[in-house]
ZALOVO-33687 format. One line per field, with one value per residue (C-alpha): residue number from 1; residue in one letter; chain; x, y, z. Coordinates in steps of 0.25 Angstrom, whole numbers, plus 2048, in hexadecimal, padded with zeros to 3 digits. Layout:
<rs>
num: NUM/...
residuo: A/...
cadena: A/...
xx: X/...
yy: Y/...
zz: Z/...
</rs>
This chain:
<rs>
num: 1/2/3/4/5/6/7/8/9/10/11/12/13/14/15/16/17/18/19/20/21/22/23/24/25/26/27/28/29/30/31/32/33/34/35/36/37/38/39/40/41/42/43/44/45/46/47/48/49/50/51/52/53/54/55/56/57/58/59/60/61/62/63/64/65/66/67/68/69/70/71/72/73/74/75/76/77/78/79/80/81/82/83/84/85/86/87/88/89/90/91/92/93/94/95/96/97/98/99/100/101/102/103/104/105/106/107/108/109/110/111/112/113/114/115/116/117/118/119/120/121/122/123/124/125/126/127/128/129/130/131/132/133/134/135/136/137/138/139/140/141/142/143/144/145/146/147/148/149/150/151/152/153/154/155/156/157/158/159/160/161/162/163/164/165/166/167/168/169/170/171/172/173/174/175/176/177/178/179/180/181/182/183/184/185/186/187/188/189/190/191/192/193/194/195/196/197/198/199/200/201/202/203/204/205/206/207/208/209/210/211/212/213/214/215/216/217/218/219/220/221/222/223/224/225/226/227/228/229/230/231/232/233/234/235/236/237/238/239/240/241/242/243/244/245/246/247/248/249/250/251/252/253/254/255/256/257/258/259/260/261/262/263/264/265/266/267/268/269/270/271/272/273/274/275/276/277/278/279/280/281/282/283/284/285/286/287/288/289/290/291/292/293/294/295/296/297/298/299/300/301/302/303/304/305/306/307/308/309/310/311/312/313/314/315/316/317/318/319/320/321/322/323/324/325/326/327/328/329/330/331/332/333/334/335/336/337/338/339/340/341/342/343/344/345/346/347/348/349/350/351/352/353/354/355/356/357/358/359/360/361/362/363/364/365/366/367/368/369/370/371/372/373/374/375/376/377/378/379/380/381/382/383/384/385/386/387/388/389/390/391/392/393/394/395/396/397/398/399/400/401/402/403/404/405/406/407/408/409/410/411/412/413/414/415/416/417/418/419/420/421/422/423/424/425/426/427/428/429/430/431/432/433/434/435/436/437/438/439/440/441/442/443/444/445/446/447/448/449/450/451/452/453/454/455/456/457/458/459/460/461/462/463/464/465/466/467/468/469/470/471/472/473/474/475/476/477/478/479/480/481/482/483/484/485/486/487/488/489/490/491/492/493/494/495/496/497/498/499/500/501/502/503/504/505/506/507/508/509/510/511/512/513/514/515/516/517/518/519/520/521/522/523/524/525/526/527/528/529/530/531/532/533/534/535/536/537/538/539/540/541/542/543/544/545/546
residuo: X/X/X/X/X/X/X/X/X/X/X/X/X/X/X/X/X/X/X/X/X/X/X/X/X/X/X/X/X/X/X/X/X/X/X/X/X/X/X/X/X/X/X/X/X/X/X/X/X/X/X/X/X/X/X/X/X/X/X/X/X/X/X/X/X/X/X/X/X/X/X/X/X/X/X/X/X/X/X/X/X/X/X/X/X/X/X/X/X/X/X/X/X/X/X/X/X/X/X/X/X/X/X/X/X/X/X/X/X/X/X/X/X/X/X/X/X/X/X/X/X/X/X/X/X/X/X/X/X/X/X/X/X/X/X/X/X/X/X/X/X/X/X/X/X/X/X/X/X/X/X/X/X/X/X/X/X/X/X/X/X/X/X/X/X/X/X/X/X/X/X/X/X/X/X/X/X/X/X/X/X/X/X/X/X/X/X/X/X/X/X/X/X/X/X/X/X/X/X/X/X/X/X/X/X/X/X/X/X/X/X/X/X/X/X/X/X/X/X/X/X/X/X/X/X/X/X/X/X/X/X/X/X/X/X/X/X/X/X/X/X/X/X/X/X/X/X/X/X/X/X/X/X/X/X/X/X/X/X/X/X/X/X/X/X/X/X/X/X/X/X/X/X/X/X/X/X/X/X/X/X/X/X/X/X/X/X/X/X/X/X/X/X/X/X/X/X/X/X/X/X/X/X/X/X/X/X/X/X/X/X/X/X/X/X/X/X/X/X/X/X/X/X/X/X/X/X/X/X/X/X/X/X/X/X/X/X/X/X/X/X/X/X/X/X/X/X/X/X/X/X/X/X/X/X/X/X/X/X/X/X/X/X/X/X/X/X/X/X/X/X/X/X/X/X/X/X/X/X/X/X/X/X/X/X/X/X/X/X/X/X/X/X/X/X/X/X/X/X/X/X/X/X/X/X/X/X/X/X/X/X/X/X/X/X/X/X/X/X/X/X/X/X/X/X/X/X/X/X/X/X/X/X/X/X/X/X/X/X/X/X/X/X/X/X/X/X/X/X/X/X/X/X/X/X/X/X/X/X/X/X/X/X/X/X/X/X/X/X/X/X/X/X/X/X/X/X/X/X/X/X/X/X/X/X/X/X/X/X/X/X/X/X/X/X/X/X/X/X/X/X/X/X/X/X/X/X/X/X/X/X/X/X/X/X/X/X/X/X/X/X/X/X/X/X/X/X/X/X/X/X/X/X/X/X/X/X/X/X/X/X/X/X/X/X/X
cadena: A/A/A/A/A/A/A/A/A/A/A/A/A/A/A/A/A/A/A/A/A/A/A/A/A/A/A/A/A/A/A/A/A/A/A/A/A/A/A/A/A/A/A/A/A/A/A/A/A/A/A/A/A/A/A/A/A/A/A/A/A/A/A/A/A/A/A/A/A/A/A/A/A/A/A/A/A/A/A/A/A/A/A/A/A/A/A/A/A/A/A/A/A/A/A/A/A/A/A/A/A/A/A/A/A/A/A/A/A/A/A/A/A/A/A/A/A/A/A/A/A/A/A/A/A/A/A/A/A/A/A/A/A/A/A/A/A/A/A/A/A/A/A/A/A/A/A/A/A/A/A/A/A/A/A/A/A/A/A/A/A/A/A/A/A/A/A/A/A/A/A/A/A/A/A/A/A/A/A/A/A/A/A/A/A/A/A/A/A/A/A/A/A/A/A/A/A/A/A/A/A/A/A/A/A/A/A/A/A/A/A/A/A/A/A/A/A/A/A/A/A/A/A/A/A/A/A/A/A/A/A/A/A/A/A/A/A/A/A/A/A/A/A/A/A/A/A/A/A/A/A/A/A/A/A/A/A/A/A/A/A/A/A/A/A/A/A/A/A/A/A/A/A/A/A/A/A/A/A/A/A/A/A/A/A/A/A/A/A/A/A/A/A/A/A/A/A/A/A/A/A/A/A/A/A/A/A/A/A/A/A/A/A/A/A/A/A/A/A/A/A/A/A/A/A/A/A/A/A/A/A/A/A/A/A/A/A/A/A/A/A/A/A/A/A/A/A/A/A/A/A/A/A/A/A/A/A/A/A/A/A/A/A/A/A/A/A/A/A/A/A/A/A/A/A/A/A/A/A/A/A/A/A/A/A/A/A/A/A/A/A/A/A/A/A/A/A/A/A/A/A/A/A/A/A/A/A/A/A/A/A/A/A/A/A/A/A/A/A/A/A/A/A/A/A/A/A/A/A/A/A/A/A/A/A/A/A/A/A/A/A/A/A/A/A/A/A/A/A/A/A/A/A/A/A/A/A/A/A/A/A/A/A/A/A/A/A/A/A/A/A/A/A/A/A/A/A/A/A/A/A/A/A/A/A/A/A/A/A/A/A/A/A/A/A/A/A/A/A/A/A/A/A/A/A/A/A/A/A/A/A/A/A/A/A/A/A/A/A/A/A/A/A/A/A/A/A/A/A/A/A/A/A/A/A/A/A/A/A/A/A/A/A/A/A/A
xx: D26/D2A/D20/D1D/D16/D0E/D0A/CFD/CF9/CEA/CEE/CED/CFC/CFF/CF4/CF9/D07/D02/CFB/D07/D10/D06/D05/D14/D13/D18/D11/D0B/D08/CFD/CFF/CF7/CF5/CE7/CE7/CD9/CDD/CE9/CE1/CD7/CE3/CE9/CDB/CDA/CE8/CE5/CD8/CDF/CEB/CE6/CF1/CFA/D00/CFA/CFA/CF5/CFC/CF9/D05/D06/D12/D12/D16/D1D/D28/D33/D2D/D1F/D24/D2C/D20/D19/D23/D25/D32/D2E/D26/D1E/D18/D0D/D05/D0D/D0A/D19/D18/D1F/D21/D2D/D32/D2F/D29/D35/D3E/D36/D37/D47/D48/D40/D49/D3E/D3E/D35/D2E/D24/D1C/D20/D1E/D21/D2D/D32/D30/D38/D43/D46/D45/D54/D57/D53/D5E/D69/D5F/D59/D67/D6B/D5E/D61/D53/D4D/D44/D3E/D35/D2D/D29/D1E/D1A/D23/D2F/D31/D29/D2C/D3B/D3B/D34/D3E/D4A/D45/D41/D4F/D58/D64/D60/D6C/D63/D56/D50/D42/D3A/D2C/D22/D13/D08/CF9/CF0/CE2/CD6/CD1/CDE/CDD/CE3/CE7/CE8/CF7/CF8/CEF/CF7/D04/CFF/CFA/D07/D0E/D03/D06/D12/D20/D26/D35/D37/D42/D3E/D46/D53/D52/D4A/D3E/D31/D23/D15/D10/D05/D09/D09/CFF/D06/CFF/D06/D03/D00/CFE/CF1/CED/CED/CF3/CF1/CF5/D00/D07/D14/D14/D1E/D24/D32/D34/D36/D43/D47/D45/D4E/D59/D58/D56/D5D/D54/D59/D4C/D41/D3B/D2C/D22/D13/D06/CF8/CEA/CDE/CD4/CDA/CD1/CD7/CE5/CE1/CDB/CE8/CF0/CE6/CE8/CF7/CF5/CEC/CF7/D01/CF9/CF3/CFE/CF5/CF8/CEF/CF1/CE5/CDD/CE1/CD5/CCB/CD2/CD1/CC2/CC1/CCA/CBE/CB6/CC2/CC6/CB9/CBF/CCC/CD5/CD6/CE3/CF0/CFC/D0B/D15/D24/D2C/D3B/D41/D50/D5B/D5C/D68/D69/D69/D5B/D50/D46/D39/D34/D26/D21/D13/D0B/CFB/CF3/CE5/CDA/CDC/CEA/CF2/CF3/CFB/D07/D0D/D0E/D16/D23/D22/D1E/D2A/D33/D2F/D31/D3F/D42/D3E/D47/D53/D54/D55/D61/D5E/D5C/D52/D4F/D44/D3F/D45/D4E/D4D/D41/D41/D35/D34/D33/D27/D20/D21/D17/D0D/D09/CFD/CF7/CF1/CFD/D03/D10/D16/D24/D26/D34/D35/D3E/D3E/D3F/D33/D3A/D3F/D31/D2B/D36/D39/D46/D4A/D4C/D59/D5E/D5E/D6B/D71/D6E/D60/D5E/D65/D5C/D4F/D54/D58/D50/D4C/D51/D5B/D61/D66/D6C/D71/D6E/D62/D5D/D4E/D45/D39/D2B/D28/D1D/D15/D0B/D15/D1D/D10/D0F/D1E/D1D/D11/D19/D26/D2F/D3B/D3C/D47/D55/D63/D6D/D69/D6A/D61/D5D/D53/D4F/D49/D41/D3E/D36/D33/D25/D28/D33/D32/D3B/D3E/D46/D4D/D52/D59/D51/D44/D3D/D33/D2F/D28/D24/D26/D1E/D14/D1E/D18/D1D/D20/D29/D1D/D1D/D16/D1D/D15/D18/D0F/D00/D05/D09/D0F/D0F/D1D/D22/D31/D38/D47/D4D/D5B/D63/D57/D4B/D3F/D33/D25/D18/D0C/D01/CFF/CF6/CF2/CF1/CE9/CE2/CE7/CE9/CE8/CF5/CF4/CF6/D00/D0F/D19/D28/D35/D3D/D49/D54/D62/D70/D7B/D8A/D8D/D84/D7A/D6B/D65/D57/D4F/D40/D37/D28/D1E/D0F/D06/D02/D0B/D19/D25/D24/D33/D3F/D4A/D56/D64/D6C/D6C/D75/D72/D77/D7D
yy: 263/25B/250/24D/241/245/239/23C/247/245/247/254/258/251/258/266/262/25D/26A/272/26A/26C/27B/27B/274/266/259/251/242/240/233/22B/21D/21D/221/227/230/234/236/23F/247/249/24E/258/25D/25E/266/270/271/270/26C/266/258/24F/240/236/229/21E/21C/214/219/20C/204/210/20C/215/211/215/223/224/220/22D/236/23E/245/248/23F/247/23E/246/239/233/22E/230/22D/21F/21E/21B/224/21A/224/22C/220/21C/22A/22A/21D/222/22E/238/244/242/24B/248/24F/246/24C/23F/240/231/232/23F/23A/22D/234/238/229/22B/236/22D/226/234/23A/22E/230/23F/242/24B/244/24D/249/253/25D/262/26C/263/263/26B/277/278/276/281/28A/288/289/297/29B/297/29C/2A2/29F/29C/292/28B/288/282/27F/27B/279/277/274/275/271/278/271/26C/268/25B/250/243/235/234/242/23D/230/238/240/234/22D/235/23B/238/231/235/240/243/252/25C/264/26A/269/25A/24E/249/243/249/242/246/251/254/262/26D/279/285/28C/299/296/2A5/2A7/298/29B/295/285/279/270/264/25C/256/24C/250/24F/25E/259/252/25C/269/264/25F/26B/277/271/278/279/277/271/26D/26A/267/269/267/26B/268/271/273/273/267/25E/261/25E/251/24D/251/249/23D/23E/23D/231/22A/22D/227/21B/218/215/218/223/221/218/225/22D/229/22D/23A/23E/23B/243/24F/256/257/25D/267/26F/279/27F/287/282/289/281/286/283/28A/289/28F/291/297/299/2A4/2AC/2B1/2BD/2B4/2B8/2AE/2AD/2A7/2A5/29F/29B/299/293/295/28D/292/288/27C/280/27A/26C/272/276/268/267/274/26F/263/26C/275/269/263/270/271/263/266/272/26A/272/266/25C/24D/245/241/24A/251/25E/267/272/270/27A/288/28E/297/28A/285/293/295/289/28F/29B/294/290/297/296/2A2/2A2/2AC/2AC/2B4/2B5/2BC/2BC/2AF/2B5/2B9/2C5/2CA/2C9/2D1/2DC/2DE/2E4/2E9/2DB/2DA/2E6/2DF/2DB/2CE/2C6/2C9/2C8/2BA/2B4/2B8/2B5/2A7/29D/28F/28A/292/291/29D/29C/2A5/2AA/2B1/2B6/2B7/2BF/2B7/2BB/2C6/2BF/2B2/2B5/2B9/2AD/2A4/2AB/2AA/29B/298/29E/297/2A4/2A1/2A6/2AF/2AA/2AF/2AE/2A0/299/29E/297/29A/291/297/290/29A/295/2A3/2A3/2A3/2A1/298/29C/292/299/292/29B/294/287/28E/28D/295/298/2A1/2A2/2AE/2B0/2B8/2C3/2D0/2DD/2E7/2DD/2D6/2C7/2BD/2B6/2AA/2A4/298/29D/2AC/2B4/2C2/2CC/2D2/2DE/2DD/2EA/2EC/2F7/2FB/2EE/2E7/2E0/2E4/2DB/2E1/2DA/2E0/2D5/2C7/2BC/2AF/2A5/2AD/2B6/2C4/2C9/2D7/2DE/2E5/2D8/2D2/2D0/2DA/2D8/2E0/2D8/2DB/2D4/2DA/2D6/2D6/2DB/2CC/2CC/2C3/2C3/2C9/2C8/2CE/2CB/2CF/2CA/2D1/2D0/2DB/2DA/2CE/2D3/2CD/2BE/2BD/2C4/2BD/2C3/2BD/2BA/2B0/2AB/2A1/292/28D
zz: CB2/CBE/CC2/CD1/CD6/CE2/CEB/CF2/CE9/CED/CFC/D04/D02/CF5/CED/CF2/CEE/CE0/CDE/CE1/CD8/CCC/CD0/CCD/CC0/CC5/CBF/CC9/CCB/CD5/CDC/CE6/CEB/CE4/CD5/CD6/CE1/CD9/CCD/CD5/CDA/CCC/CC7/CD2/CCF/CC0/CC3/CCC/CC2/CB4/CAA/CB5/CB3/CBE/CBD/CC7/CCC/CD6/CDF/CEC/CF4/CFC/CEF/CE7/CDE/CD7/CCA/CCD/CD1/CC4/CBC/CC1/CB9/CC5/CC9/CD7/CE1/CEC/CF7/CFE/D02/D0E/D18/D1C/D2B/D2D/D1F/D16/D0A/D00/CF6/CF7/CF5/CE9/CE3/CE6/CDF/CD3/CD2/CD6/CE0/CEC/CF6/D01/D0B/D17/D25/D2C/D35/D33/D24/D22/D2C/D24/D16/D15/D14/D05/D03/CFD/CF3/CEF/CED/CE4/CDC/CDB/CE0/CEB/CF6/D00/D0C/D15/D0A/D12/D1D/D26/D24/D17/D1A/D29/D27/D1C/D25/D30/D27/D24/D32/D38/D2D/D33/D42/D4B/D53/D52/D60/D5C/D4F/D4D/D42/D43/D39/D3B/D30/D2E/D34/D27/D20/D19/D21/D1A/D20/D1F/D26/D31/D32/D33/D3F/D46/D44/D4E/D57/D65/D62/D66/D5D/D5E/D5F/D62/D6E/D7A/D72/D71/D6A/D72/D6F/D70/D6C/D5E/D5E/D6D/D72/D70/D6B/D65/D5A/D52/D43/D40/D37/D3A/D49/D56/D55/D5D/D58/D5E/D5B/D4D/D48/D3B/D34/D39/D47/D42/D37/D40/D4A/D40/D37/D40/D4D/D57/D65/D6C/D63/D56/D55/D4B/D4F/D48/D4B/D47/D45/D4B/D59/D5E/D53/D58/D66/D62/D5B/D67/D70/D67/D68/D77/D76/D6C/D77/D82/D7B/D71/D65/D56/D52/D43/D41/D45/D39/D30/D3C/D3F/D30/D30/D3D/D38/D30/D3D/D45/D3A/D3A/D43/D43/D39/D2B/D29/D29/D30/D32/D3B/D3C/D48/D4B/D57/D59/D58/D4B/D44/D4E/D5A/D5E/D62/D56/D54/D45/D41/D34/D31/D26/D25/D1B/D17/D18/D0E/D0B/D16/D10/D04/D0E/D0F/D00/CFE/D03/CFA/CEE/CF1/CF2/CE5/CDE/CE4/CDF/CD1/CD1/CD6/CE3/CEC/CEC/CEB/CF7/D01/D0D/D15/D0F/D1A/D16/D07/D04/D08/D0F/D02/CF9/D01/D03/CF4/CF3/CFC/CF3/CEC/CFA/D06/D0E/D16/D1D/D27/D2F/D3C/D42/D50/D5C/D63/D71/D79/D7F/D72/D6B/D77/D78/D6A/D65/D72/D77/D6E/D76/D83/D8A/D84/D90/D91/D82/D82/D8D/D86/D78/D7B/D73/D77/D85/D8C/D9B/DA3/DB1/DBB/DC9/DD0/DDD/DE0/DEA/DEE/DF1/DFB/E02/E04/DF9/DEF/DF3/DEF/DE2/DDF/DE3/DD9/DCD/DD2/DD5/DDE/DEC/DF1/DEE/DEF/DE3/DDC/DCF/DC4/DB7/DAC/DA1/D95/D8A/D7F/D72/D6C/D71/D80/D8A/D96/DA1/DAC/DB8/DC3/DCE/DDA/DD8/DD6/DC8/DC2/DB3/DAA/D9B/D93/D86/D7E/D7A/D75/D70/D7B/D83/D88/D8C/D95/DA0/DA6/DB4/DB4/DB4/DB6/DAA/DAA/D9E/D9E/D97/D93/D92/D8F/D97/D94/D98/D9F/D9B/DA4/DA7/DAB/DAE/DA6/DA9/DAF/DAD/DB4/DA8/D9D/DA7/DA9/DB7/DBD/DBA/DC7/DCE/DC5/DC7/DC5/DC1/DC3/DB9/DB0/DA9/DA6/DA5/DB0/DAF/DAB/D9F/DA6/DA5/DB2/DB6/DC2/DC3/DCE/DCE/DD7/DD9/DDE/DED/DEE/DEB/DE5/DE1/DDC/DD8/DD1/DCB/DC5/DB9/DAE/DA3/D99/D9A/D8D
</rs>
């Protein structure tokens, strides 16, 4: 049977990888810098898998030679130790020189980006060398390959990881995080490359059974690979979180301090590891991963697909080892061509999910309409006239221009309320422009009519045609009803912030959308307040700007 040398077999991820290899009948050489630690790791593995062949060996990757690797008798070298941030692929170079296949669990952006430099030597030696055989980029890319298969366009992609509160954290992992915390991270956002501070932004994401959690910008190879492989029009993000929430907020605050005082936080790694047991007494111990894609499906409709993984307590640390296990099995079967590259697009999602069976890991995939109105209205949305359908279906950013006229407030009190919201005064025929940013969860509408700008946010789609439209602190609950060739809006409730307000005092609308004789999108909206009267009426037409 094939022998695999596992560097770091006594570590968090290396031990899980070694166990998986033994479960599949591979022979394992457990390597570590210290022979006693390697012997202890081998003893634990033998106890867990009686009859398995496990041998310990002491190897120092800083002085590793091809001869030392050859002496282990392994056909495949698996580096699960790192650290990879700021490092060079010297172990991979030694493995290639020894004529051995190689995989690693690197999640360092610089390391993975430089790895293809080894492609020519690997091809010459007829060996496979893969980097990033971990949750990122191997698993995240396999998920996105599945989610976006057949799509006409990808608008945005995102992956997020949130380990359980008591997941083991090694020194190398802590040092890796601190290496980019608060530092500039290059990210594809808004349709172009820009920089954002590492661990910036406080975003809340739904991890299914693991609950809603805070996540922030994380530097991983996927920031490059997502943009290159899926070519999203708008955005490619990778986010990460810590449990419990105060631990995440503390890391976020530390990132801000790094930006403010420009110090190197890596020397704090040991201290933070010692403090981590105190911060992890609360919070969920479930590990979680989430991958999302937003775009246009094969039928030309806006679509949003989400894949989630939930790990029961104690099982989360096995996840990064599973892509490496799947890659080693694929190499041993001759399924991967020789060469050196990142492990993205080489393994199918099924390859990796098959390795989850012995563990407490559960996955789910949801695919739904990517337009707020489509999700709220249901199948009747597709029966609307093409111009209405197209405006509300457009994913990402779109710009619409045309002409409008407005009727202003009917009295000084109504004018004051209209001015607070930003509604325009009375105007004859004038230019109209609407910029829409839709991300699958909400649509931000920025309107400019005759030089007067006001905006609203449409979100929270629910069955029965119900959505929420927010103008600043004021929110209205709307019901959308297709009627023949029109889409009619009605107000069913309103709130100031989160506080519900009396419906009898709430705004009313006479609003609809339709199509004119030229096939253009036509809108007619009037908003009134009881006892106050009309705040505004604006009507006109729009066409999309290419």
